[in-house]
C-alpha positions, 0 to 999 in steps of 0.5 A, a space after each residue: 500500500 502506498 504511503 499516500 493512498 490518494 495519489 499512489 494508485 494502489 488502493 481501490 476507490 470506494 464503490 459507488 451505487 451507480 458506476 456507469 453514470 457517475 464515471 461518465 460524469 466524472 470523466 467529462 468533468 475532468 476532460 473539461 477542467 484539464 484540457 490540454 493536460 496529459 491524462 496518463 498520470 495516475 493521480 489526475 485520474 483519481 475520482 475524488 480529485 476530479 470532482 473537487 477540481 470540477 467544482 473549483 474550475 466551474 465556480 463563478 466569481 461571487 458564488 459560494 461552493 457548498 460544503 461537503 456535507 450539504 444536501 444533494 439538492 443544493 449541490 445539484 442547483 449549484 452545478 446547474 447554475 454554473 454549467 447547464 446540462 441537457 435535461 435528460 442527463 439531469 433526470 437520469 442522475 442519481 444521488 451517490 452515497 456518502 464516502 465512508 471514513 474507513 474501508 478495507 482497501 485503505 489498510 489503516 484507520 484514522 479517527 476523525 471524530 472526537 469522543 465526547 466522553 473525554 471532554 468532561 472530567 468527573 473528578 481530579 486525580 491525586 498528585 502523581 508525585 509529592 511536592 519537594 522543596 529543592 533547598 540544595 540543588 547539588 551536594 556541597 561541602 560544609 566548608 563552602 558557604 550557603 548562599 540561600 534559595 534564590 542563588 540558583 537560577 533556572 536552567 535555561 540555555 539563554 540564561 546559562 550562556 548570557 544571563 550571568 554576564 548580563 546580570 553582573 554588568 547591569 548591577 554596575 553603577 556609574 559611580 562604580 565605573 568612575 571609581 574603576 577608571 580612577 583606580 586604573 589611572 592610578 595603577 598606570 601611574 604606579 606602573 610607569 613609576 615602578 615597573 619592576 613591581 609585579 603586583 602593579 602589572 597584575 592589578 592593571 590587568 585585573 582592572 582592564 578586565 573590568 572594562 571601565 570604558 564599556 568597550 567590546 570584548 576584542 578591544 578589552 583583550 587587546 588592551 590587556 595583551 598590550 599591557 602584558 607585552 610591556 610587562 614582559 619587557 620588565 619581567 622576561 621569564 615571569 611564569 605568571 605573566 606568560 600564562 596570562 598572556 597565553 590564556 588571553 591570546 587564546 581566548 581572543 584570537 584563532 590558533 593560527 594568530 596565537 601561534 604568530 604572537 607566540 613566535 614573536 615572543 620566542 624571538 625575544 626569549 627563545 629559552 622559555 619552556 612555557 612559550 614552546 609548549 604553548 606554540 606546540 599546543 596551538 598546533 597539536 591541540 587544534 583540530 584544524 591545525 593538528 598534523 604530525 609533521 607540523 608538530 614535529 617540525 616545531 619540536 625540531 626547531 625547539 630542540 635545535 635552538 636548545 642545542 645551539 644556545 645563544 646566537 646574538 652578540 650580546 650573549 644574554 643567554 650564556 648562563 641559561 642551562 638548556 639541558 632541563 628544557 631540552 629534557 622536558 621537550 624530549 619527554 613531550 616529543 616521545 609522548 606525542 609519538 606514542 600517542 600518535 601511534 608512531 611507536 617505531 619512531 619513538 623507540 628509534 628516538 629512545 635508542 638514539 638518545 641512549 647511544 648518543 650519551 654513552 660511548 660504545 653502548 649498543 641498545 639491541 633490545 630496541 630493535 625488532 627481531 622477526 622470529 619473535 613476531 611470528 605468532 602475529 601471523 597465526 593470530 591474523 589468520 585466525 581473525 581473517 578466517 573468522 567470518 566477522 564483518 570487515 570493520 571488526 576484522 580491521 579493528 582486531 588486526 590493527 590492535 594485533 599489529 600494534 601490539 607486535 610491530 612496535 619496534 623498528 627494523 634494523 637499518 640493514 634489513 633487506 627483506 622485500 616484504 618489509 613494512 616501510 614504516 618500520 624502517 626508521 633511519 638515524 636521519 629520521 629522528 636525529 633532529 629530535 635528539 641531541 647530546 646533553 651538555 652536562 653528564 650529570 643529567 643522564 640519570 634524568 634522561 634515562 628515567 624519562 626514557 623508562 617512564 615513556 615505556 609505561 613503567 610505573 616509576 613515580 609514586 611520590 608527589 615530589 618526584 612527579 614534580 621533578 619528572 612530570 612538571 607543568 601538566 597544565 600546559 602540555 598535558 599528562 601521560 595517557 598511560 593508565 599503567 602509571 596507577 600501578 606504582 602503588 603495587 610496584 613500590 608498596 609503601 607499607 605491608 601494614 594495611 587492612 586486608 579487605 580495603 587493600 584487596 578491593 582497591 587492588 582488584 578495582 585498580 587492576 580491572 580499570 588498568 585492564 579496561 583502559 590499557 593500550 597496546 603495546 603494553 605489559 598487561 598480561 591479558 594482551 596478546 604480545 605482552 610477553 614480547 613487550 615485557 622482555 623489551 622493557 626488562 632489557 631496556 632497564 638492564 641497558 640503562 644500568 649498564 650505561 651508568 656502570 661507572 656511577 654506582 648509585 645511579 646504576 642501582 636505581 635501574 636494577 631496583 626498578 627492574 626488581 619492582 617491575 618483575 614484582 609488579 608483573 607477579 602481582 598482576 598475574 596473581 590477581 588476574 589468575 594468570 600466574 603459573 608455576 612455569 612463569 614463577 620458576 623462570 622469574 626466580 631464575 632470572 632474579 638469581 642470575 642477576 644477583 650472581 653478578 659480581 657487582 650485585 652480590 654485596 648489595 643488601 637492597 637487592 636481596 630485600 627486593 628478592 624477599 619482597 618478590 617471594 612474599 608477593 608470590 605467596 598464595 593466601 595464608 601459605 607458609 612465608 618461609 621462602 621470603 623470611 629465609 631470604 631476610 635471615 640470610 641477609 641478617 646473618 651475612 651482614 652480622 659477619 661483615 659489619 659491627 653495627 647496624 648503621 647502613 640504610 639498606 640494612 635498616 630497610 631490610 629489618 623494617 620491611 621484615 618487621 612489617 611483614 611479621 606485623 601483618 602476619 600477627 607475629 608481633 613479638 618477633 617484629 618487636 625484636 627486629 625493631 629493637 635491633 634497629 633502635 639499638 643499631 645491633 644485629 639480631 639476635 639480641 640477648 635477653 637483657 637487650 630484648 627486654 630493655 625496650 626503654 633503653 632502645 627507645 632512648 637510643 633511637 631518639 638520640 639517633 633521630 636527633 642526630 640525623 635532624 642536626 645533620 639535615 640542617 647542613 644538607 643542600 635544599 635541592 634533592 638529587 635524583 638518586 636520593 628519591 630512590 635511596 633509603 633515608 636513615 632519618 625516615 627509617 629511624 623514625 619508622 622503626 621507633 614509631 612502630 616499636 611504640 605501637 607494638 608496646 601499646 604506646 601508639 599515642 606517643 608515636 602519634 604525638 611525635 610525628 604530629 610535633 615534627 609535622 607541625 614544627 620542624 617540617 611545617 607546611 610553611 617552612 618546607 616551601 623553600 627546600 625540596 629536601 624538607 618538602 620530600 621529607 614532609 611527604 614521607 612523614 605524612 605517609 609514615 603517620 598514615 601507617 602508624 594510624 593503621 596499625 591494629 589497635 594503635 590509636 582509639 580515634 585513628 579513623 577521625 585522625 586518619 581522615 584529617 591527615 589524608 585531607 591535609 596531605 592531599 591538599 599539599 601533595 595531590 599526586 601522591 599515590 599512597 594518599 590517593 589510594 587510601 582516600 579512595 578506600 575510606 568508606 565511613 565518610 559520605 560520598 559527597 565528602 569523599 568526592 569533594 576532596 578528590 575534586 579539590 585535589 589538583 592532581 589532574 587525571 590521577 584524582 579523577 581515576 581514583 575517584 572512579 576507583 572509589 565509586 567502584 570500591 563502594 559498589 563492591 562494598 554495597 554488594 558485600 553488605 547486601 550478600 551478608 544478610 541475604 544469600 545469593 539465592 535472591 538472584 542477580 536482579 537484586 544487584 541491578 539497582 546497585 549497578 545502575 547507581 554505580 554507573 550513574 555515579 561514575 558518569 556524573 564524575 566525568 560530567 562534573 567537569 564539563 562546560 555543559 555543567 551549568 553548576 560547575 564550580 571554579 575549582 572544577 573549571 580549573 581541573 577541566 583545563 588539565 583534563 581536557 587535554 588527556 585522552 584517558 579522561 575522554 576514553 573512560 567517559 566513553 566507556 562508561 557510556 557504552 552500555 544499553 542505557 546510552 544512545 549512539 547519539 550521545 556517545 557520538 557527541 562525546 566522541 566529537 568533543 573528545 576528538 576536538 580536544 585531543 585530535 592527535 591521540 590514536 587510542 581515542 579513534 580506536 575507542 570511537 570505532 568500537 563505541 560508535 561503529 557507524 562512524 568508522 569510515 570517517 574516523 579512518 579518514 581523519 586518522 589518515 589526514 592527521 598522519 596517525 600510524 595505521 598498520 593495516 589498511 581496510 582494502 588490504 584486509 579485504 583482499 587477504 580474507 578472500 585470498 
């Protein structure tokens, strides 16, 4: 049946009473009305259309046609008056029946008559919902002042966009404008009189932003930019003025014009890292300008400028140390290549950086080997023969090749079937790598290289500031594996088993969902190949620093942590088998048999920690404890006193493991040994005289505090990884007090140190004191978690964590512990994460906190009701957890009209991180979300991060109907694509 039955010609007309006369009359009228027209079209032959047209065409001016429901006599008289007919034809005509509203030929029914019974209502129904009085539109923190019921405006798109500005401007009176003009004139006089005073320039910028002359926005911004440009002449490298200039220019002009302004500033000061990152993001962070070659050209110019140094005769920049700036640019360039998918070029660049700064070093672990990639062909054959749709085949083959083909081929490769993209020559990457001017910066370079390979190195905030500075300008790492640093470098073994287990499980599930190949996560195909690559790289870094013992030990230590992390991941994911454990132990023992590693007690402590992590449940810890006993016996025979920090670290770790297993007496004896600086075992008198041991420990701590005053304020990179004697002495002293039932004294001691000697205001000028304060906060957190330590430890722990996260927002231990605090309301826990300016780390830990609460709710529900209630009981919890996690991401978006200023500042950091958008897209990929919403979020994400390949791959998964367009954009932006869809179409049919 046609969609329009009156014109389709398919449905039959309703039957008439007298077909012959009616049809003749209708055809005659149609011929008279449409003379000269073609009669072959079906819609012109419709009977109802012809009758209506006859009436219209034959109607005289001034006459009135009768309605369709008029009587037959009026209709006949009207037709007689308009067009007379022969009398015999008028006599034979009979009145046709009225057409029915519905017959069987139409196939549908339209109700054209209203039902009178619905026009009256006998009684009013009760309200379908109660009347709520919205006093609080959103959950807020108690520390924020409440502004009344009238503060929240109606959510309307016009008022959301313009209302706030209009209301603010309408309240400004002429007297206030005069006062602003007067103050602005006075500020200009002060600027001209004292241009070296920074506060005058900042005040002038604020007053110009208030627009006292009521100019348009462009004129106001240009005035501000002119004033800031003058301020930069007096304060050349002031970070605050540079940031204001970049933000104002970005909000005023398009990205191309912003790039021109920044280039003008770089001509005057070419050694400013802030300007280089702003220039890079003006191209990399704009969808219209993002292109791999264009961005790499900027990196090439910046690295060459850092290497050449000054080029003018004034030699103004002779004193500028360009190595730190070059290291930051090198790290950002490597991240960019990794995110674009150009892993071959990235590893070639890392290889050249290692070999260029160490003579005679050959990094063969970063070169592809064909025999190690042979399983890829078998997996591809399985995918091609699976019969899946071609888009799904492309996605899987692309991820497979990305997991296996990440290393570049050697320069002398002669295979004809080789992938040309994997042939990376030295000339292709030499423009981004230059030798360092100071050899002391090699450790920094090697740590950055290891960090780019997704090894979780950073756990403390101070180390993150040294290695990953200024995340607001260039963005953070998008590798979710960085969250696993708390598993690789455990700060304590005294934790609540339930909280630690739930958090570790949630952490590994998140890492498994959001990790990107190539990766060492064991659920990926090719993870064993990447694991061997990373282990070989760590050993090569230690070999490159063979003449610097402290630096060499750092990479051996990182190798041990990496192996222990892989063990923990496999054990949690149920992928640990005896063969893998045997091979790992064999490699560790081979490393410890080397001559340079035999006498290092720290390495044997790492072996004991590896054996402890390999334990399954409540199994016998003898393998781990035997290693500790071996270290104790060996050191007792070589040294007279227990004063070496590495040996103190072994005793403290051994004692914490004993406390975790509720062997408190043995742990107290080991802690007493450290306090007395005597090797175990102690005599009966020494073990019983704990008071003397604590007094000796206090003197040891006091002596270390006195030595601290003479230490330099800047902390060397080696000291971030080395054992600190002061911290170990305090740790053993406080744990001994807790085991003796005097935990209050330990709490008071740490509280006094954090308030007086290492106060928040006193450590700002010293990186060393700031790092010690961060570690003392972690120690205080451990003391409050010792079983039976402090009666009010829960409240004190919450206060400690809030203070610690406010000062050290990127500390993994503090973030992880706050995520497991389940005695606080959710809005308080969420508010602290939002106010924590930790970037993507705080958001991901907020997601982990929501998942931990979901697991805890399920445990509480299943505790009272057993599993026979069915899976349907868990659906409300799942929906609540889903909505809570989605709301976490939507809190920071500009579409949130109730977004606070803190959330807006956080968004400026998060919007350049693809991990934020990928997590958001994954939360939306369920049956409760439409494709349109996912597509809208994907477009927003691509506009903010147009260079990230993982975002495009996730978009192909969650919005599959846009795969063709995503591939076109990937080709346009010059992202690395391993498999073309035309190639796979040929392969699957061959």
